C-alpha positions as CSV (number, residue, x, y, z in Angstrom):
1,M,-67.0,-39.0,7.3
2,T,-66.2,-37.7,3.9
3,T,-68.0,-38.0,0.6
4,G,-66.6,-37.3,-2.8
5,P,-67.4,-37.7,-6.5
6,L,-66.5,-40.7,-8.5
7,S,-67.0,-41.5,-12.1
8,G,-70.7,-41.3,-12.9
9,S,-73.2,-40.2,-10.3
10,E,-72.1,-42.4,-7.4
11,A,-70.2,-41.1,-4.4
12,L,-67.4,-42.7,-2.4
13,T,-68.0,-42.3,1.4
14,T,-65.2,-42.9,3.9
15,V,-65.7,-43.3,7.6
16,S,-62.8,-43.5,10.1
17,I,-64.0,-44.5,13.6
18,V,-61.8,-44.9,16.7
19,A,-61.8,-48.6,17.6
20,G,-64.4,-48.7,20.5
21,P,-68.1,-48.7,21.2
22,L,-69.1,-46.3,18.5
23,V,-67.9,-48.4,15.6
24,G,-71.1,-50.5,15.5
25,P,-73.6,-47.6,15.7
26,V,-71.8,-45.4,13.3
27,L,-71.1,-48.0,10.7
28,R,-74.6,-49.5,10.9
29,R,-76.2,-46.2,10.2
30,V,-73.9,-45.2,7.3
31,V,-74.3,-48.6,5.7
32,G,-78.1,-48.5,6.1
33,M,-78.2,-45.1,4.5
34,L,-76.0,-46.0,1.6
35,A,-77.7,-49.3,1.0
36,A,-81.0,-47.4,0.7
37,R,-79.4,-44.9,-1.6
38,A,-78.2,-47.8,-3.8
39,D,-81.9,-48.9,-4.0
40,L,-81.2,-52.3,-2.4
41,P,-84.5,-54.1,-1.5
42,L,-85.3,-54.4,2.2
43,D,-83.9,-57.9,2.6
44,R,-80.5,-56.9,1.0
45,L,-80.5,-53.7,3.1
46,D,-80.9,-55.9,6.2
47,D,-78.0,-58.1,4.9
48,A,-75.8,-55.1,4.5
49,V,-76.5,-53.9,8.0
50,L,-75.8,-57.4,9.4
51,V,-72.5,-57.4,7.5
52,A,-71.7,-54.0,8.9
53,D,-72.4,-55.2,12.4
54,L,-70.1,-58.1,12.0
55,I,-67.3,-56.0,10.6
56,A,-67.8,-53.4,13.4
57,A,-67.6,-56.2,16.1
58,R,-64.6,-58.0,14.6
59,A,-62.5,-55.4,12.8
60,P,-61.1,-53.6,15.9
61,A,-59.0,-56.7,16.8
62,H,-57.5,-56.7,13.3
63,V,-56.8,-53.0,12.4
64,A,-53.3,-51.8,11.8
65,E,-53.9,-48.6,13.7
66,G,-56.4,-47.7,16.5
67,R,-59.3,-46.9,14.1
68,V,-61.6,-48.8,11.8
69,D,-61.5,-47.2,8.3
70,V,-64.2,-48.2,5.8
71,K,-64.7,-46.8,2.2
72,L,-68.2,-47.4,1.0
73,E,-69.3,-47.2,-2.6
74,P,-73.0,-47.4,-3.6
75,G,-73.6,-48.6,-7.1
76,P,-76.7,-49.5,-9.1
77,R,-78.4,-52.0,-6.7
78,S,-75.0,-52.7,-4.9
79,L,-72.9,-51.6,-2.1
80,S,-69.1,-52.2,-1.8
81,L,-67.2,-51.9,1.5
82,H,-63.4,-51.5,1.5
83,V,-62.2,-52.2,5.1
84,G,-58.6,-51.4,6.2
85,P,-55.8,-51.0,6.5
86,L,-55.7,-54.2,8.5
87,R,-52.6,-55.9,10.1
88,A,-51.0,-58.7,8.1
89,G,-53.4,-61.6,8.1
90,G,-56.2,-59.4,9.4
91,G,-58.5,-59.7,6.4
92,E,-58.7,-63.5,6.6
93,A,-58.8,-63.4,10.4
94,L,-61.8,-61.0,10.2
95,I,-63.6,-63.4,7.8
96,V,-62.9,-66.4,10.0
97,D,-64.1,-64.4,13.1
98,A,-67.4,-63.7,11.3
99,A,-68.5,-67.3,11.8
100,V,-71.5,-67.7,14.1
101,P,-72.0,-71.1,15.8
102,G,-74.8,-73.0,14.2
103,V,-75.1,-70.6,11.3
104,G,-71.7,-70.6,9.7
105,N,-69.8,-67.7,8.2
106,V,-72.3,-64.9,7.8
107,I,-70.2,-62.6,5.7
108,E,-69.3,-65.4,3.2
109,Q,-73.0,-66.3,3.0
110,L,-74.3,-62.8,2.4
111,A,-71.5,-61.2,0.2
112,D,-71.7,-61.4,-3.5
113,E,-68.0,-60.8,-3.7
114,L,-65.4,-61.2,-0.8
115,T,-61.7,-60.7,-1.3
116,V,-58.7,-59.8,0.8
117,S,-55.9,-57.9,-0.9
118,P,-52.5,-56.6,0.3
119,E,-51.9,-52.9,-0.6
120,D,-49.1,-50.5,0.1
121,D,-50.4,-49.4,3.5
122,G,-51.7,-52.8,4.7
123,E,-54.2,-55.5,4.0
124,F,-57.8,-54.7,2.9
125,L,-61.1,-56.6,3.1
126,H,-63.4,-56.0,0.1
127,V,-67.1,-56.9,0.5
128,R,-69.7,-56.3,-2.2
129,L,-73.4,-56.9,-1.7
130,A,-75.7,-56.6,-4.7
131,Y,-79.2,-57.3,-5.8
132,A,-79.9,-58.7,-9.2
133,A,-83.6,-58.7,-10.0
134,T,-84.7,-61.9,-11.5
135,T,-87.5,-62.1,-14.1
136,A,-89.8,-65.0,-14.4
C-alpha cells in the first residue's frame, strides 16, 4: 500500500492485492479507515465498506492481471475508488455482477458517481461515495 500527497491536504492511497482470499479483508480495512478519515458518517462508512466487499468479491474475475489494484482518494466527506486495470468489458461486467437477488445492484444504489472508462493500460471502474449534509 502506498500513500502520497495530492493537491491540498488529501492523500491518494493505492493498494495492489494478489487476486485471492486477502482481497476482501485488506480492501475492507483500507476503505473503512479512509472513509473514517474523510469524515463520512457511520451509515455512509458502512456503505463504503459494503461497496469494497462487493468489489473485492467480483473484481478478481475481471482484472487484466492477477491482482486487484485500487486507488483510493478521500475528500471532504467523500471517498473515491479507482479500480483497475480491468480487462476489456470488465468494468461493466463488475457492475452487473454486483447485483444481489431481491435487492438489485448494490453498487449502483450506493454510489454517488459510477463510471467506467478506458485508459491506456486497460479499463477502470470509478466509484465515488459522498455525504452531503442536509439542513432543515
